[in-house]
N, C-alpha and C positions, 0 to 999 in steps of 0.2 A: 523651379529647381535649377534651371539653366543659369538664372541670375545668381542664385545662391552659390553655385560652383565658382563663378568668376570672382565674386566678392570674397569668399573664403580663401581662394587662392591669393588674392591681393593682400588681405589682412593677415593671413596665418602662414603663408608659405615660408619655408626655411631652405637655405641652400643645402644640397646634398653633394659633398665634394665641390666640384667646380661647375655643376650643371646650372643652366639659367634659372634664376630665382623665380621666374614666372611659372615654371612647371609645378604642378601639384605634387606634394609629397604623399607618402602612404598615410600620414596623419591627416592631411587635407581630405583625402578620399574617404577615410573612415569617419571623419567628422561630419560628413554629409548626412549620415543617418544616426550616428551615435551621439551627435550633438544634442539631440532632443533628450536623451537619457541624462547626459551630463548636466544640462540646464535644470532638469527636473530634480535631480539629487541636490544641486546647489540651492534651489528654491525650497526644498524640504527643510534644509538647515536654517533657513531664514523665517519660514512660516510656522515652524513647530519647535518644540524643545528637543534638543539633541543630547542623547546620552550614549557614551561609548564605553564598552566594557568587554574584555575577553574577546577581542576581534569581532565584536558585534556592535552595530550602530543602531540605536532605537530612536524613533521620532515620535514624541508624545504630544498630545494636544492639551492646551491649557483650558479649553472649554469644549462642550459637546460639539462634535464635528461629523458632518455627513460624509459617509465613505461607502461606495458600492451599494447605494440604496439602503444604507444602514446607519443609524445614528450612534456614534461611538461616544461613550461617556468621557468626561474630562479625565486627564491624567492617565490615559491608556495608550498603549502602543498602536500607532497607525501604520507605520512602515518599519520593517527590520531589514538591515543589510548585514549579511554574514560573510566573513572572509575566512577561507580555508587555504592552507598551503602545505606542500610537502617538498623538502629540500634534501637531496642525498648527502652523504657524509663528505664527499669530495667537493660539494658545492658546484657541480657541473650540470645538474638537472634540477629544474624547479617547476613544480606544478602548482597552479593557483586557481581558485574559483571564487567568484563574487556572486552571491545568491541574493536576489531581491525579493522580499516578501511584502505584499501590499496589504490592503484592508482585509480584515478577518483572517490574517496570517496566510493569505492565499499566495502561492508561488507565482510571481510575475515573470521573471526571466533570470537567466544565469549567464555569466561570462566566464569562459574557461581559457586559461593561458598555460602554455607549456614553453619553457625556455631552456636552451642549452648554451653553455659557455664556460667561463671561468669565474670563480669568486662571486657566484650569484647570490643575491640577497632577496629576502621576502619583501613584499610591497608594504610600505608603512601605512598604518591605518588612516593617517591624515589624508592620503590621496583617495582612499575609499570614501571618506566623508565628503570629499569635494566632487566625487564622480569623475575625477580626472585620470587619464592614462595616456602615455605616449606609445605609439606603435612603431616607432623607428627603432631599429636594432641598436642597442647600446654598444659601447666600445668593447665590452666584455661578453657580448652575446654573438653567437653565430647562427642561431636558429630561434624562431618564434612562431608559435602556432596559437591562433586566437579563434574562438567560436563564441557567437552569441546565440543562446538557445532559449526557446519560449517554454511556456508551462506544459506543452504537449511533447516536449523533447525534440521539436523540430529545430534543426540547425539553420537559423535564418541566414547567417553569414559566416563564412569560414575564410580566414586569411592565413597563409603560410609564407614565411620569409626565410631565406638562407643566404648567408654570406659565403661567397666562394672567391678566394683570392682577392682580386681588386673590384669585385662586383657584388651586388645584392640582387638576387632573383626573388620573385614573389608570384603568388597566384591567389585569385579570389573566386569564391563560389557563393551562389545563392541557392538555398534549399538543396544543396548537394550538386548543383549544376555549375560547371566551370564557365566563367564568362570573361576572365581576364588573366593573362600571364604577362609578366614584364621583367625588365632588368634595368638596373641603374649602374652605370659605370662612370668613371671620371670624365670620359669623353663621349658618352652617349646615353640615351634613355630609350627603351623599346617598350611598346605597348601592343600586345596581340590580343584581339578580341575574338570570342568564340560564340557560336549560336547556342541558345539555351531555351528551354520551355519550362514554365512553371505554372502551376495551378494551385492556388492557396486560398482556402476558404475558412472563415471564422464567422461567428455570429455577427451579423450586421456589416460584414465586409468580405470582400473577395477580390483576389488579384489573379488575373490570367494573362500570361504573356508568352506568345510564340514568336521566336526569332529564328528564322531560317535564312541563313546567308553563309557564304564561304568565309572561313576565318580570314581576317586581314590584320596587317601590321602597320602601325605608324611609328615613326621614330624621330629622334633628334640626334644629330651627330656633329661633332666638332671638326671643322675643316681647317681652321687655324686657331691659334690661341685666342680664346674669348670670342670666336666667330663661329656661329652655329648655322646648320642647315636643317630645316624642318621638312620632313618628307611624309606625304600622304600614303594611302593604301596602295596606289599604283606606282609609287616612287616619284611622283611629281613633286617638285619643290613648292612649299607653301610659305606664306608669310607667318610670322609669329601669331598674329591675331587669328588667322584662319586655322592654324594648327590647334590652338587652344579651343576654338569654337568646335572643331571636329572632335577633339578629345572629350570636351564637355558633353556634346551630343551623344557620343558613343557610351559614355558612362551614365549620364542622368536619364536620358529618355528611354534607355533600354532596361536599366537595372536599379540604379541607386534610389530612384523615386519609389520603386516597389519596396525595397528594403526599409526605407524611411517609414512607409505606411505600416509595415509589419511591426517595427519597433515602437512606433507611436501607439499602435493598438495595445501593446503590452503595458503602456503607461496608464491605461484606464484602471488598472489595479490600484493605483496610488490616489490619495485624496487630492482634491483641487488645491492649487497653490496660486499665488500672485507674485508678480515681479516686485522685488524690494530694492529700493535705492539706498544711497548712503550720502556721506558728506566728506569734504576734504578737497585737496588740490586736484583739479582735473576730474573730480568724481562725477560731476554732471555729465561730462563727455563720456566717461567710462560707462556710466549707467545707460546713457542713450545708445551706445553701441551694443551693449548687452541686450537691450530691448530690441534693437534692430535685428540682432541675430535670432532672438526668440521669434520675432515676426516672420523672418525668412523661413525658419524651420516649421512654423505653422502653415505657411504656404497657401493661405486663402486669398481670394481676390481683394478683400478688404485690407488684409494685412500687407499685401504687396503694394497696394496703393499708398499706404502709410509709409512704407519703406522708400518708395519713389519720392514722396514729398520730403522725407527726411534728407535724402541725398541732395535734392534740389536746394533745400534750405542750408545744408552744410556747405555746398559750393558757393552759395550767395554770401555766407558768413566769411568764408576764406577770402573771396574777392573783395569784400568790404573791410577787410583787415581786422575782423572780430576774432578770428582764429589764426594764430601764427605758428608755422611749422618750424620747430626748433630741432628737428632731428638732424643727425649728422648726414653730410652729403653721401650719396650711395657709393661714390668712388673711394671714400675714406674707410 
């Protein structure tokens, strides 16, 4: 998981105001565990027949398919995703829910969203089909509440964000336990970590985590234009790499790996899928990186070995001139 955090930060991070681009965004953090769900939904659309109607997405099989120890006849629904929303008349409050039903129409999990702002609009069904979602506050949003809930109504993860003047504050919880509060401003980013205890048991899996420590804060502050100081829990100045390593350890080793396991457990309600490639310009590279992300999310020793081999081969290909970087210079 530690490698996953740094790779996701490198490939997916976006600037928030003028903060250093190396810092993880809210999307990066949530992607750590929600990425498994997003990939699964994308694979469902490629492995099965997708039918969309009345804010429902059905995935049907073209041949008999094993699902939850049960053989489903051809042309029957294997998975159903249902979207619900409620928008007030002034378009200032929006409630959304995405409900995932797996094999035998069993409830797998739910995602709940509450937004406040101006001129809010419902989520297009096309984003539901792709399993995609941004957790960054939009320009017309000043509040966002997100929950991912399992079939037993346990709130596995809870995110709250508020925009206040020139800053955005957020907090994150696992099974109701607060583990992180933070704030992003143009000239600083603050992460405060809290102790938490969780004891989560399901059939064939269990997660227990006791974290007893004094809450601590790490931060990034701008000392001059485009010059940043990275501060550890005691206020000592750190290098950028050591700060990111500290942040990654605080997030992954203590909590995100647990949430990932909980979310992946709920995916057992879905039928097995396989990675599907494509064709076209740069498609081979795109497919390889998608597969790389899938292997990182699986996080098994074998998969991680394959990731390491891919990165080594990728570096060799760049050094050998087989891959040319045509991106614009960072300064532009």
